[in-house]
mmCIF file of the N, C-alpha and C atoms, coordinates in Angstrom:
data_MODEL
# 
_entry.id   MODEL 
# 
loop_
_atom_site.group_PDB 
_atom_site.id 
_atom_site.type_symbol 
_atom_site.label_atom_id 
_atom_site.label_alt_id 
_atom_site.label_comp_id 
_atom_site.label_asym_id 
_atom_site.label_entity_id 
_atom_site.label_seq_id 
_atom_site.pdbx_PDB_ins_code 
_atom_site.Cartn_x 
_atom_site.Cartn_y 
_atom_site.Cartn_z 
_atom_site.occupancy 
_atom_site.B_iso_or_equiv 
_atom_site.pdbx_formal_charge 
_atom_site.auth_seq_id 
_atom_site.auth_comp_id 
_atom_site.auth_asym_id 
_atom_site.auth_atom_id 
_atom_site.pdbx_PDB_model_num 
ATOM 1   N N  . TRP A 1 1  ? 180.290 56.832 51.332 1.00 0.00 ? 1  TRP A N  1 
ATOM 2   C CA . TRP A 1 1  ? 179.773 55.673 52.021 1.00 0.00 ? 1  TRP A CA 1 
ATOM 3   C C  . TRP A 1 1  ? 180.897 54.963 52.726 1.00 0.00 ? 1  TRP A C  1 
ATOM 4   N N  . THR A 1 2  ? 180.785 54.846 54.000 1.00 0.00 ? 2  THR A N  1 
ATOM 5   C CA . THR A 1 2  ? 181.761 54.072 54.777 1.00 0.00 ? 2  THR A CA 1 
ATOM 6   C C  . THR A 1 2  ? 181.287 52.613 54.861 1.00 0.00 ? 2  THR A C  1 
ATOM 7   N N  . ALA A 1 3  ? 182.197 51.716 55.192 1.00 0.00 ? 3  ALA A N  1 
ATOM 8   C CA . ALA A 1 3  ? 181.812 50.315 55.335 1.00 0.00 ? 3  ALA A CA 1 
ATOM 9   C C  . ALA A 1 3  ? 180.740 50.124 56.409 1.00 0.00 ? 3  ALA A C  1 
ATOM 10  N N  . SER A 1 4  ? 180.843 50.889 57.511 1.00 0.00 ? 4  SER A N  1 
ATOM 11  C CA . SER A 1 4  ? 179.868 50.779 58.583 1.00 0.00 ? 4  SER A CA 1 
ATOM 12  C C  . SER A 1 4  ? 178.491 51.290 58.129 1.00 0.00 ? 4  SER A C  1 
ATOM 13  N N  . ALA A 1 5  ? 178.463 52.342 57.322 1.00 0.00 ? 5  ALA A N  1 
ATOM 14  C CA . ALA A 1 5  ? 177.181 52.891 56.846 1.00 0.00 ? 5  ALA A CA 1 
ATOM 15  C C  . ALA A 1 5  ? 176.505 51.899 55.899 1.00 0.00 ? 5  ALA A C  1 
ATOM 16  N N  . ILE A 1 6  ? 177.303 51.249 55.053 1.00 0.00 ? 6  ILE A N  1 
ATOM 17  C CA . ILE A 1 6  ? 176.772 50.247 54.124 1.00 0.00 ? 6  ILE A CA 1 
ATOM 18  C C  . ILE A 1 6  ? 176.233 49.078 54.925 1.00 0.00 ? 6  ILE A C  1 
ATOM 19  N N  . GLU A 1 7  ? 176.936 48.612 55.901 1.00 0.00 ? 7  GLU A N  1 
ATOM 20  C CA . GLU A 1 7  ? 176.526 47.473 56.716 1.00 0.00 ? 7  GLU A CA 1 
ATOM 21  C C  . GLU A 1 7  ? 175.249 47.832 57.484 1.00 0.00 ? 7  GLU A C  1 
ATOM 22  N N  . ARG A 1 8  ? 175.152 49.044 58.016 1.00 0.00 ? 8  ARG A N  1 
ATOM 23  C CA . ARG A 1 8  ? 173.968 49.472 58.749 1.00 0.00 ? 8  ARG A CA 1 
ATOM 24  C C  . ARG A 1 8  ? 172.744 49.474 57.806 1.00 0.00 ? 8  ARG A C  1 
ATOM 25  N N  . ALA A 1 9  ? 172.892 50.016 56.603 1.00 0.00 ? 9  ALA A N  1 
ATOM 26  C CA . ALA A 1 9  ? 171.794 50.081 55.638 1.00 0.00 ? 9  ALA A CA 1 
ATOM 27  C C  . ALA A 1 9  ? 171.407 48.641 55.234 1.00 0.00 ? 9  ALA A C  1 
ATOM 28  N N  . ARG A 1 10 ? 172.363 47.784 55.056 1.00 0.00 ? 10 ARG A N  1 
ATOM 29  C CA . ARG A 1 10 ? 172.102 46.382 54.666 1.00 0.00 ? 10 ARG A CA 1 
ATOM 30  C C  . ARG A 1 10 ? 171.329 45.701 55.780 1.00 0.00 ? 10 ARG A C  1 
ATOM 31  N N  . ASN A 1 11 ? 171.767 45.865 57.017 1.00 0.00 ? 11 ASN A N  1 
ATOM 32  C CA . ASN A 1 11 ? 171.063 45.261 58.118 1.00 0.00 ? 11 ASN A CA 1 
ATOM 33  C C  . ASN A 1 11 ? 169.639 45.799 58.271 1.00 0.00 ? 11 ASN A C  1 
ATOM 34  N N  . GLU A 1 12 ? 169.438 47.051 58.067 1.00 0.00 ? 12 GLU A N  1 
ATOM 35  C CA . GLU A 1 12 ? 168.099 47.634 58.122 1.00 0.00 ? 12 GLU A CA 1 
ATOM 36  C C  . GLU A 1 12 ? 167.195 46.965 57.060 1.00 0.00 ? 12 GLU A C  1 
ATOM 37  N N  . PHE A 1 13 ? 167.743 46.871 55.847 1.00 0.00 ? 13 PHE A N  1 
ATOM 38  C CA . PHE A 1 13 ? 166.969 46.278 54.750 1.00 0.00 ? 13 PHE A CA 1 
ATOM 39  C C  . PHE A 1 13 ? 166.634 44.803 55.057 1.00 0.00 ? 13 PHE A C  1 
ATOM 40  N N  . LEU A 1 14 ? 167.594 44.039 55.503 1.00 0.00 ? 14 LEU A N  1 
ATOM 41  C CA . LEU A 1 14 ? 167.367 42.622 55.843 1.00 0.00 ? 14 LEU A CA 1 
ATOM 42  C C  . LEU A 1 14 ? 166.430 42.429 56.989 1.00 0.00 ? 14 LEU A C  1 
ATOM 43  N N  . SER A 1 15 ? 166.244 43.442 57.826 1.00 0.00 ? 15 SER A N  1 
ATOM 44  C CA . SER A 1 15 ? 165.314 43.376 58.953 1.00 0.00 ? 15 SER A CA 1 
ATOM 45  C C  . SER A 1 15 ? 163.948 43.868 58.561 1.00 0.00 ? 15 SER A C  1 
ATOM 46  N N  . LYS A 1 16 ? 163.754 44.008 57.234 1.00 0.00 ? 16 LYS A N  1 
ATOM 47  C CA . LYS A 1 16 ? 162.450 44.477 56.696 1.00 0.00 ? 16 LYS A CA 1 
ATOM 48  C C  . LYS A 1 16 ? 162.157 45.943 57.004 1.00 0.00 ? 16 LYS A C  1 
ATOM 49  N N  . HIS A 1 17 ? 163.185 46.715 57.278 1.00 0.00 ? 17 HIS A N  1 
ATOM 50  C CA . HIS A 1 17 ? 163.026 48.151 57.466 1.00 0.00 ? 17 HIS A CA 1 
ATOM 51  C C  . HIS A 1 17 ? 163.569 48.870 56.213 1.00 0.00 ? 17 HIS A C  1 
ATOM 52  N N  . SER A 1 18 ? 163.180 50.088 56.048 1.00 0.00 ? 18 SER A N  1 
ATOM 53  C CA . SER A 1 18 ? 163.663 50.879 54.941 1.00 0.00 ? 18 SER A CA 1 
ATOM 54  C C  . SER A 1 18 ? 164.741 51.817 55.424 1.00 0.00 ? 18 SER A C  1 
ATOM 55  N N  . PRO A 1 19 ? 165.989 51.650 54.935 1.00 0.00 ? 19 PRO A N  1 
ATOM 56  C CA . PRO A 1 19 ? 167.020 52.607 55.344 1.00 0.00 ? 19 PRO A CA 1 
ATOM 57  C C  . PRO A 1 19 ? 166.715 53.994 54.782 1.00 0.00 ? 19 PRO A C  1 
ATOM 58  N N  . TRP A 1 20 ? 167.013 55.034 55.558 1.00 0.00 ? 20 TRP A N  1 
ATOM 59  C CA . TRP A 1 20 ? 166.826 56.402 55.118 1.00 0.00 ? 20 TRP A CA 1 
ATOM 60  C C  . TRP A 1 20 ? 168.148 56.942 54.559 1.00 0.00 ? 20 TRP A C  1 
ATOM 61  N N  . TYR A 1 21 ? 168.009 57.702 53.492 1.00 0.00 ? 21 TYR A N  1 
ATOM 62  C CA . TYR A 1 21 ? 169.179 58.340 52.873 1.00 0.00 ? 21 TYR A CA 1 
ATOM 63  C C  . TYR A 1 21 ? 168.939 59.860 52.847 1.00 0.00 ? 21 TYR A C  1 
ATOM 64  N N  . CYS A 1 22 ? 169.975 60.605 52.930 1.00 0.00 ? 22 CYS A N  1 
ATOM 65  C CA . CYS A 1 22 ? 169.820 62.042 52.729 1.00 0.00 ? 22 CYS A CA 1 
ATOM 66  C C  . CYS A 1 22 ? 169.609 62.266 51.258 1.00 0.00 ? 22 CYS A C  1 
ATOM 67  N N  . GLN A 1 23 ? 169.149 63.489 50.910 1.00 0.00 ? 23 GLN A N  1 
ATOM 68  C CA . GLN A 1 23 ? 168.887 63.798 49.510 1.00 0.00 ? 23 GLN A CA 1 
ATOM 69  C C  . GLN A 1 23 ? 170.115 63.653 48.625 1.00 0.00 ? 23 GLN A C  1 
ATOM 70  N N  . ILE A 1 24 ? 171.258 64.028 49.134 1.00 0.00 ? 24 ILE A N  1 
ATOM 71  C CA . ILE A 1 24 ? 172.456 63.959 48.348 1.00 0.00 ? 24 ILE A CA 1 
ATOM 72  C C  . ILE A 1 24 ? 172.845 62.481 48.067 1.00 0.00 ? 24 ILE A C  1 
ATOM 73  N N  . CYS A 1 25 ? 172.850 61.671 49.126 1.00 0.00 ? 25 CYS A N  1 
ATOM 74  C CA . CYS A 1 25 ? 173.176 60.244 48.967 1.00 0.00 ? 25 CYS A CA 1 
ATOM 75  C C  . CYS A 1 25 ? 172.146 59.544 48.124 1.00 0.00 ? 25 CYS A C  1 
ATOM 76  N N  . GLY A 1 26 ? 170.861 59.969 48.200 1.00 0.00 ? 26 GLY A N  1 
ATOM 77  C CA . GLY A 1 26 ? 169.809 59.343 47.487 1.00 0.00 ? 26 GLY A CA 1 
ATOM 78  C C  . GLY A 1 26 ? 169.646 59.900 46.076 1.00 0.00 ? 26 GLY A C  1 
ATOM 79  N N  . ALA A 1 27 ? 170.589 60.752 45.677 1.00 0.00 ? 27 ALA A N  1 
ATOM 80  C CA . ALA A 1 27 ? 170.577 61.359 44.299 1.00 0.00 ? 27 ALA A CA 1 
ATOM 81  C C  . ALA A 1 27 ? 169.304 62.185 44.062 1.00 0.00 ? 27 ALA A C  1 
ATOM 82  N N  . ARG A 1 28 ? 168.793 62.865 45.049 1.00 0.00 ? 28 ARG A N  1 
ATOM 83  C CA . ARG A 1 28 ? 167.666 63.779 44.918 1.00 0.00 ? 28 ARG A CA 1 
ATOM 84  C C  . ARG A 1 28 ? 168.211 65.192 45.063 1.00 0.00 ? 28 ARG A C  1 
ATOM 85  N N  . LYS A 1 29 ? 169.022 65.605 44.108 1.00 0.00 ? 29 LYS A N  1 
ATOM 86  C CA . LYS A 1 29 ? 169.690 66.889 44.224 1.00 0.00 ? 29 LYS A CA 1 
ATOM 87  C C  . LYS A 1 29 ? 169.522 67.702 42.929 1.00 0.00 ? 29 LYS A C  1 
ATOM 88  N N  . CYS A 1 30 ? 169.826 68.968 43.045 1.00 0.00 ? 30 CYS A N  1 
ATOM 89  C CA . CYS A 1 30 ? 169.719 69.864 41.921 1.00 0.00 ? 30 CYS A CA 1 
ATOM 90  C C  . CYS A 1 30 ? 170.737 69.468 40.805 1.00 0.00 ? 30 CYS A C  1 
ATOM 91  N N  . SER A 1 31 ? 170.285 69.409 39.588 1.00 0.00 ? 31 SER A N  1 
ATOM 92  C CA . SER A 1 31 ? 171.159 69.085 38.512 1.00 0.00 ? 31 SER A CA 1 
ATOM 93  C C  . SER A 1 31 ? 172.191 70.196 38.145 1.00 0.00 ? 31 SER A C  1 
ATOM 94  N N  . LYS A 1 32 ? 171.944 71.401 38.657 1.00 0.00 ? 32 LYS A N  1 
ATOM 95  C CA . LYS A 1 32 ? 172.861 72.510 38.382 1.00 0.00 ? 32 LYS A CA 1 
ATOM 96  C C  . LYS A 1 32 ? 173.944 72.649 39.434 1.00 0.00 ? 32 LYS A C  1 
ATOM 97  N N  . CYS A 1 33 ? 173.549 72.626 40.725 1.00 0.00 ? 33 CYS A N  1 
ATOM 98  C CA . CYS A 1 33 ? 174.534 72.918 41.781 1.00 0.00 ? 33 CYS A CA 1 
ATOM 99  C C  . CYS A 1 33 ? 174.690 71.790 42.825 1.00 0.00 ? 33 CYS A C  1 
ATOM 100 N N  . ASN A 1 34 ? 173.950 70.707 42.703 1.00 0.00 ? 34 ASN A N  1 
ATOM 101 C CA . ASN A 1 34 ? 174.007 69.574 43.618 1.00 0.00 ? 34 ASN A CA 1 
ATOM 102 C C  . ASN A 1 34 ? 173.497 69.832 45.026 1.00 0.00 ? 34 ASN A C  1 
ATOM 103 N N  . SER A 1 35 ? 172.768 70.912 45.219 1.00 0.00 ? 35 SER A N  1 
ATOM 104 C CA . SER A 1 35 ? 172.133 71.148 46.508 1.00 0.00 ? 35 SER A CA 1 
ATOM 105 C C  . SER A 1 35 ? 170.810 70.349 46.580 1.00 0.00 ? 35 SER A C  1 
ATOM 106 N N  . PRO A 1 36 ? 170.285 70.156 47.770 1.00 0.00 ? 36 PRO A N  1 
ATOM 107 C CA . PRO A 1 36 ? 168.986 69.445 47.874 1.00 0.00 ? 36 PRO A CA 1 
ATOM 108 C C  . PRO A 1 36 ? 167.895 70.176 47.089 1.00 0.00 ? 36 PRO A C  1 
ATOM 109 N N  . ILE A 1 37 ? 166.985 69.429 46.422 1.00 0.00 ? 37 ILE A N  1 
ATOM 110 C CA . ILE A 1 37 ? 165.878 70.052 45.725 1.00 0.00 ? 37 ILE A CA 1 
ATOM 111 C C  . ILE A 1 37 ? 164.788 70.318 46.787 1.00 0.00 ? 37 ILE A C  1 
ATOM 112 N N  . ASN A 1 38 ? 163.849 71.185 46.434 1.00 0.00 ? 38 ASN A N  1 
ATOM 113 C CA . ASN A 1 38 ? 162.778 71.551 47.349 1.00 0.00 ? 38 ASN A CA 1 
ATOM 114 C C  . ASN A 1 38 ? 161.955 70.355 47.774 1.00 0.00 ? 38 ASN A C  1 
ATOM 115 N N  . TYR A 1 39 ? 161.413 69.629 46.848 1.00 0.00 ? 39 TYR A N  1 
ATOM 116 C CA . TYR A 1 39 ? 160.623 68.453 47.088 1.00 0.00 ? 39 TYR A CA 1 
ATOM 117 C C  . TYR A 1 39 ? 161.246 67.258 46.393 1.00 0.00 ? 39 TYR A C  1 
ATOM 118 N N  . PRO A 1 40 ? 161.860 66.356 47.097 1.00 0.00 ? 40 PRO A N  1 
ATOM 119 C CA . PRO A 1 40 ? 162.491 65.178 46.469 1.00 0.00 ? 40 PRO A CA 1 
ATOM 120 C C  . PRO A 1 40 ? 161.422 64.218 45.977 1.00 0.00 ? 40 PRO A C  1 
ATOM 121 N N  . MET A 1 41 ? 160.979 64.369 44.754 1.00 0.00 ? 41 MET A N  1 
ATOM 122 C CA . MET A 1 41 ? 159.888 63.594 44.192 1.00 0.00 ? 41 MET A CA 1 
ATOM 123 C C  . MET A 1 41 ? 160.155 62.102 44.309 1.00 0.00 ? 41 MET A C  1 
ATOM 124 N N  . GLY A 1 42 ? 159.064 61.367 44.615 1.00 0.00 ? 42 GLY A N  1 
ATOM 125 C CA . GLY A 1 42 ? 159.184 59.895 44.759 1.00 0.00 ? 42 GLY A CA 1 
ATOM 126 C C  . GLY A 1 42 ? 159.850 59.496 46.051 1.00 0.00 ? 42 GLY A C  1 
ATOM 127 N N  . SER A 1 43 ? 159.915 60.415 47.018 1.00 0.00 ? 43 SER A N  1 
ATOM 128 C CA . SER A 1 43 ? 160.605 60.136 48.260 1.00 0.00 ? 43 SER A CA 1 
ATOM 129 C C  . SER A 1 43 ? 159.722 60.435 49.463 1.00 0.00 ? 43 SER A C  1 
ATOM 130 N N  . ASP A 1 44 ? 160.059 59.851 50.608 1.00 0.00 ? 44 ASP A N  1 
ATOM 131 C CA . ASP A 1 44 ? 159.461 60.241 51.883 1.00 0.00 ? 44 ASP A CA 1 
ATOM 132 C C  . ASP A 1 44 ? 160.272 61.419 52.375 1.00 0.00 ? 44 ASP A C  1 
ATOM 133 N N  . ILE A 1 45 ? 159.604 62.357 53.003 1.00 0.00 ? 45 ILE A N  1 
ATOM 134 C CA . ILE A 1 45 ? 160.247 63.526 53.532 1.00 0.00 ? 45 ILE A CA 1 
ATOM 135 C C  . ILE A 1 45 ? 160.171 63.495 55.020 1.00 0.00 ? 45 ILE A C  1 
ATOM 136 N N  . LEU A 1 46 ? 161.301 63.619 55.666 1.00 0.00 ? 46 LEU A N  1 
ATOM 137 C CA . LEU A 1 46 ? 161.346 63.634 57.142 1.00 0.00 ? 46 LEU A CA 1 
ATOM 138 C C  . LEU A 1 46 ? 161.829 65.040 57.542 1.00 0.00 ? 46 LEU A C  1 
ATOM 139 N N  . ASP A 1 47 ? 160.920 65.804 58.134 1.00 0.00 ? 47 ASP A N  1 
ATOM 140 C CA . ASP A 1 47 ? 161.235 67.198 58.540 1.00 0.00 ? 47 ASP A CA 1 
ATOM 141 C C  . ASP A 1 47 ? 161.975 67.178 59.856 1.00 0.00 ? 47 ASP A C  1 
ATOM 142 N N  . GLU A 1 48 ? 162.595 68.322 60.171 1.00 0.00 ? 48 GLU A N  1 
ATOM 143 C CA . GLU A 1 48 ? 163.397 68.471 61.418 1.00 0.00 ? 48 GLU A CA 1 
ATOM 144 C C  . GLU A 1 48 ? 162.540 68.198 62.674 1.00 0.00 ? 48 GLU A C  1 
ATOM 145 N N  . ASP A 1 49 ? 161.209 68.474 62.589 1.00 0.00 ? 49 ASP A N  1 
ATOM 146 C CA . ASP A 1 49 ? 160.396 68.301 63.754 1.00 0.00 ? 49 ASP A CA 1 
ATOM 147 C C  . ASP A 1 49 ? 159.809 66.859 63.869 1.00 0.00 ? 49 ASP A C  1 
ATOM 148 N N  . GLY A 1 50 ? 160.272 65.968 62.996 1.00 0.00 ? 50 GLY A N  1 
ATOM 149 C CA . GLY A 1 50 ? 159.819 64.578 63.011 1.00 0.00 ? 50 GLY A CA 1 
ATOM 150 C C  . GLY A 1 50 ? 158.614 64.277 62.151 1.00 0.00 ? 50 GLY A C  1 
ATOM 151 N N  . TYR A 1 51 ? 158.028 65.288 61.582 1.00 0.00 ? 51 TYR A N  1 
ATOM 152 C CA . TYR A 1 51 ? 156.859 65.123 60.668 1.00 0.00 ? 51 TYR A CA 1 
ATOM 153 C C  . TYR A 1 51 ? 157.332 64.424 59.395 1.00 0.00 ? 51 TYR A C  1 
ATOM 154 N N  . SER A 1 52 ? 156.596 63.442 58.942 1.00 0.00 ? 52 SER A N  1 
ATOM 155 C CA . SER A 1 52 ? 156.948 62.699 57.761 1.00 0.00 ? 52 SER A CA 1 
ATOM 156 C C  . SER A 1 52 ? 155.827 62.755 56.721 1.00 0.00 ? 52 SER A C  1 
ATOM 157 N N  . SER A 1 53 ? 156.165 62.938 55.466 1.00 0.00 ? 53 SER A N  1 
ATOM 158 C CA . SER A 1 53 ? 155.212 62.959 54.417 1.00 0.00 ? 53 SER A CA 1 
ATOM 159 C C  . SER A 1 53 ? 155.841 62.313 53.200 1.00 0.00 ? 53 SER A C  1 
ATOM 160 N N  . HIS A 1 54 ? 155.023 62.038 52.179 1.00 0.00 ? 54 HIS A N  1 
ATOM 161 C CA . HIS A 1 54 ? 155.560 61.451 50.974 1.00 0.00 ? 54 HIS A CA 1 
ATOM 162 C C  . HIS A 1 54 ? 155.287 62.416 49.850 1.00 0.00 ? 54 HIS A C  1 
ATOM 163 N N  . CYS A 1 55 ? 156.257 62.582 48.980 1.00 0.00 ? 55 CYS A N  1 
ATOM 164 C CA . CYS A 1 55 ? 156.150 63.453 47.829 1.00 0.00 ? 55 CYS A CA 1 
ATOM 165 C C  . CYS A 1 55 ? 155.963 62.596 46.580 1.00 0.00 ? 55 CYS A C  1 
ATOM 166 N N  . ALA A 1 56 ? 154.808 62.681 45.977 1.00 0.00 ? 56 ALA A N  1 
ATOM 167 C CA . ALA A 1 56 ? 154.537 61.946 44.773 1.00 0.00 ? 56 ALA A CA 1 
ATOM 168 C C  . ALA A 1 56 ? 155.348 62.539 43.610 1.00 0.00 ? 56 ALA A C  1 
ATOM 169 N N  . ILE A 1 57 ? 155.329 61.823 42.500 1.00 0.00 ? 57 ILE A N  1 
ATOM 170 C CA . ILE A 1 57 ? 156.038 62.321 41.304 1.00 0.00 ? 57 ILE A CA 1 
ATOM 171 C C  . ILE A 1 57 ? 155.079 63.193 40.520 1.00 0.00 ? 57 ILE A C  1 
ATOM 172 N N  . PHE A 1 58 ? 155.393 64.448 40.427 1.00 0.00 ? 58 PHE A N  1 
ATOM 173 C CA . PHE A 1 58 ? 154.566 65.428 39.706 1.00 0.00 ? 58 PHE A CA 1 
ATOM 174 C C  . PHE A 1 58 ? 155.346 65.933 38.506 1.00 0.00 ? 58 PHE A C  1 
ATOM 175 N N  . PRO A 1 59 ? 154.662 66.274 37.441 1.00 0.00 ? 59 PRO A N  1 
ATOM 176 C CA . PRO A 1 59 ? 155.390 66.787 36.216 1.00 0.00 ? 59 PRO A CA 1 
ATOM 177 C C  . PRO A 1 59 ? 155.746 68.285 36.350 1.00 0.00 ? 59 PRO A C  1 
ATOM 178 N N  . VAL A 1 60 ? 156.387 68.647 37.435 1.00 0.00 ? 60 VAL A N  1 
ATOM 179 C CA . VAL A 1 60 ? 156.804 70.017 37.648 1.00 0.00 ? 60 VAL A CA 1 
ATOM 180 C C  . VAL A 1 60 ? 158.267 70.030 38.166 1.00 0.00 ? 60 VAL A C  1 
ATOM 181 N N  . ASN A 1 61 ? 158.913 71.088 37.906 1.00 0.00 ? 61 ASN A N  1 
ATOM 182 C CA . ASN A 1 61 ? 160.290 71.269 38.438 1.00 0.00 ? 61 ASN A CA 1 
ATOM 183 C C  . ASN A 1 61 ? 160.158 71.865 39.867 1.00 0.00 ? 61 ASN A C  1 
ATOM 184 N N  . PRO A 1 62 ? 160.521 71.125 40.896 1.00 0.00 ? 62 PRO A N  1 
ATOM 185 C CA . PRO A 1 62 ? 160.342 71.588 42.264 1.00 0.00 ? 62 PRO A CA 1 
ATOM 186 C C  . PRO A 1 62 ? 161.305 72.728 42.618 1.00 0.00 ? 62 PRO A C  1 
ATOM 187 N N  . GLY A 1 63 ? 162.389 72.890 41.833 1.00 0.00 ? 63 GLY A N  1 
ATOM 188 C CA . GLY A 1 63 ? 163.372 73.929 42.112 1.00 0.00 ? 63 GLY A CA 1 
ATOM 189 C C  . GLY A 1 63 ? 164.359 73.527 43.158 1.00 0.00 ? 63 GLY A C  1 
ATOM 190 N N  . CYS A 1 64 ? 165.349 74.326 43.282 1.00 0.00 ? 64 CYS A N  1 
ATOM 191 C CA . CYS A 1 64 ? 166.502 74.074 44.161 1.00 0.00 ? 64 CYS A CA 1 
ATOM 192 C C  . CYS A 1 64 ? 166.283 74.849 45.464 1.00 0.00 ? 64 CYS A C  1 
ATOM 193 N N  . SER A 1 65 ? 166.890 74.338 46.538 1.00 0.00 ? 65 SER A N  1 
ATOM 194 C CA . SER A 1 65 ? 166.789 75.007 47.825 1.00 0.00 ? 65 SER A CA 1 
ATOM 195 C C  . SER A 1 65 ? 167.902 76.046 48.043 1.00 0.00 ? 65 SER A C  1 
ATOM 196 N N  . ASN A 1 66 ? 168.856 76.077 47.118 1.00 0.00 ? 66 ASN A N  1 
ATOM 197 C CA . ASN A 1 66 ? 170.007 76.992 47.203 1.00 0.00 ? 66 ASN A CA 1 
ATOM 198 C C  . ASN A 1 66 ? 169.637 78.358 46.584 1.00 0.00 ? 66 ASN A C  1 
ATOM 199 N N  . LYS A 1 67 ? 169.580 79.429 47.398 1.00 0.00 ? 67 LYS A N  1 
ATOM 200 C CA . LYS A 1 67 ? 169.216 80.729 46.920 1.00 0.00 ? 67 LYS A CA 1 
ATOM 201 C C  . LYS A 1 67 ? 170.155 81.282 45.870 1.00 0.00 ? 67 LYS A C  1 
ATOM 202 N N  . GLU A 1 68 ? 171.356 80.781 45.805 1.00 0.00 ? 68 GLU A N  1 
ATOM 203 C CA . GLU A 1 68 ? 172.355 81.246 44.823 1.00 0.00 ? 68 GLU A CA 1 
ATOM 204 C C  . GLU A 1 68 ? 172.256 80.547 43.478 1.00 0.00 ? 68 GLU A C  1 
ATOM 205 N N  . CYS A 1 69 ? 171.424 79.513 43.407 1.00 0.00 ? 69 CYS A N  1 
ATOM 206 C CA . CYS A 1 69 ? 171.336 78.721 42.177 1.00 0.00 ? 69 CYS A CA 1 
ATOM 207 C C  . CYS A 1 69 ? 170.263 79.283 41.250 1.00 0.00 ? 69 CYS A C  1 
ATOM 208 N N  . GLU A 1 70 ? 170.498 79.175 39.917 1.00 0.00 ? 70 GLU A N  1 
ATOM 209 C CA . GLU A 1 70 ? 169.531 79.665 38.951 1.00 0.00 ? 70 GLU A CA 1 
ATOM 210 C C  . GLU A 1 70 ? 168.251 78.855 38.962 1.00 0.00 ? 70 GLU A C  1 
ATOM 211 N N  . GLU A 1 71 ? 168.243 77.678 39.551 1.00 0.00 ? 71 GLU A N  1 
ATOM 212 C CA . GLU A 1 71 ? 167.029 76.829 39.645 1.00 0.00 ? 71 GLU A CA 1 
ATOM 213 C C  . GLU A 1 71 ? 166.275 77.042 40.941 1.00 0.00 ? 71 GLU A C  1 
ATOM 214 N N  . TYR A 1 72 ? 166.733 78.025 41.791 1.00 0.00 ? 72 TYR A N  1 
ATOM 215 C CA . TYR A 1 72 ? 166.109 78.230 43.078 1.00 0.00 ? 72 TYR A CA 1 
ATOM 216 C C  . TYR A 1 72 ? 164.643 78.666 42.947 1.00 0.00 ? 72 TYR A C  1 
ATOM 217 N N  . LYS A 1 73 ? 163.791 78.086 43.789 1.00 0.00 ? 73 LYS A N  1 
ATOM 218 C CA . LYS A 1 73 ? 162.391 78.458 43.900 1.00 0.00 ? 73 LYS A CA 1 
ATOM 219 C C  . LYS A 1 73 ? 162.042 78.543 45.370 1.00 0.00 ? 73 LYS A C  1 
ATOM 220 N N  . GLU A 1 74 ? 161.324 79.587 45.769 1.00 0.00 ? 74 GLU A N  1 
ATOM 221 C CA . GLU A 1 74 ? 160.799 79.709 47.123 1.00 0.00 ? 74 GLU A CA 1 
ATOM 222 C C  . GLU A 1 74 ? 159.524 78.880 47.153 1.00 0.00 ? 74 GLU A C  1 
ATOM 223 N N  . TRP A 1 75 ? 159.689 77.602 47.531 1.00 0.00 ? 75 TRP A N  1 
ATOM 224 C CA . TRP A 1 75 ? 158.600 76.649 47.377 1.00 0.00 ? 75 TRP A CA 1 
ATOM 225 C C  . TRP A 1 75 ? 158.101 76.141 48.718 1.00 0.00 ? 75 TRP A C  1 
ATOM 226 N N  . ARG A 1 76 ? 158.976 75.622 49.576 1.00 0.00 ? 76 ARG A N  1 
ATOM 227 C CA . ARG A 1 76 ? 158.519 74.987 50.830 1.00 0.00 ? 76 ARG A CA 1 
ATOM 228 C C  . ARG A 1 76 ? 158.059 76.006 51.808 1.00 0.00 ? 76 ARG A C  1 
ATOM 229 N N  . THR A 1 77 ? 156.881 75.780 52.317 1.00 0.00 ? 77 THR A N  1 
ATOM 230 C CA . THR A 1 77 ? 156.348 76.555 53.438 1.00 0.00 ? 77 THR A CA 1 
ATOM 231 C C  . THR A 1 77 ? 155.806 75.599 54.465 1.00 0.00 ? 77 THR A C  1 
ATOM 232 N N  . ASN A 1 78 ? 155.656 76.018 55.626 1.00 0.00 ? 78 ASN A N  1 
ATOM 233 C CA . ASN A 1 78 ? 155.159 75.158 56.693 1.00 0.00 ? 78 ASN A CA 1 
ATOM 234 C C  . ASN A 1 78 ? 153.638 75.141 56.662 1.00 0.00 ? 78 ASN A C  1 
ATOM 235 N N  . GLN A 1 79 ? 153.038 74.190 55.906 1.00 0.00 ? 79 GLN A N  1 
ATOM 236 C CA . GLN A 1 79 ? 151.606 74.134 55.792 1.00 0.00 ? 79 GLN A CA 1 
ATOM 237 C C  . GLN A 1 79 ? 151.043 72.853 56.386 1.00 0.00 ? 79 GLN A C  1 
ATOM 238 N N  . LYS A 1 80 ? 151.678 72.301 57.386 1.00 0.00 ? 80 LYS A N  1 
ATOM 239 C CA . LYS A 1 80 ? 151.163 71.118 58.024 1.00 0.00 ? 80 LYS A CA 1 
ATOM 240 C C  . LYS A 1 80 ? 149.805 71.374 58.626 1.00 0.00 ? 80 LYS A C  1 
ATOM 241 N N  . GLY A 1 81 ? 148.920 70.383 58.462 1.00 0.00 ? 81 GLY A N  1 
ATOM 242 C CA . GLY A 1 81 ? 147.584 70.540 58.962 1.00 0.00 ? 81 GLY A CA 1 
ATOM 243 C C  . GLY A 1 81 ? 146.651 71.302 58.064 1.00 0.00 ? 81 GLY A C  1 
ATOM 244 N N  . SER A 1 82 ? 147.135 71.788 56.927 1.00 0.00 ? 82 SER A N  1 
ATOM 245 C CA . SER A 1 82 ? 146.268 72.545 55.986 1.00 0.00 ? 82 SER A CA 1 
ATOM 246 C C  . SER A 1 82 ? 145.505 71.574 55.104 1.00 0.00 ? 82 SER A C  1 
# 
């Protein structure tokens, strides 16, 4: 976190906006290898194409996105509109 990033997040919050964090900065990462998890539970998800969704908290292990990790799961598929 740089001073400018902290100030930008603070200004967003004070302007009644919600600052966005990456999964790593927001502590939504694999407990084994620190890679992003497949579905960051309790978070909004912003996809590369601009599509946004919310991932509720489910009692399941979403798995890791890192194919080299023992927690890896082939989970995310492009099912928008389904």
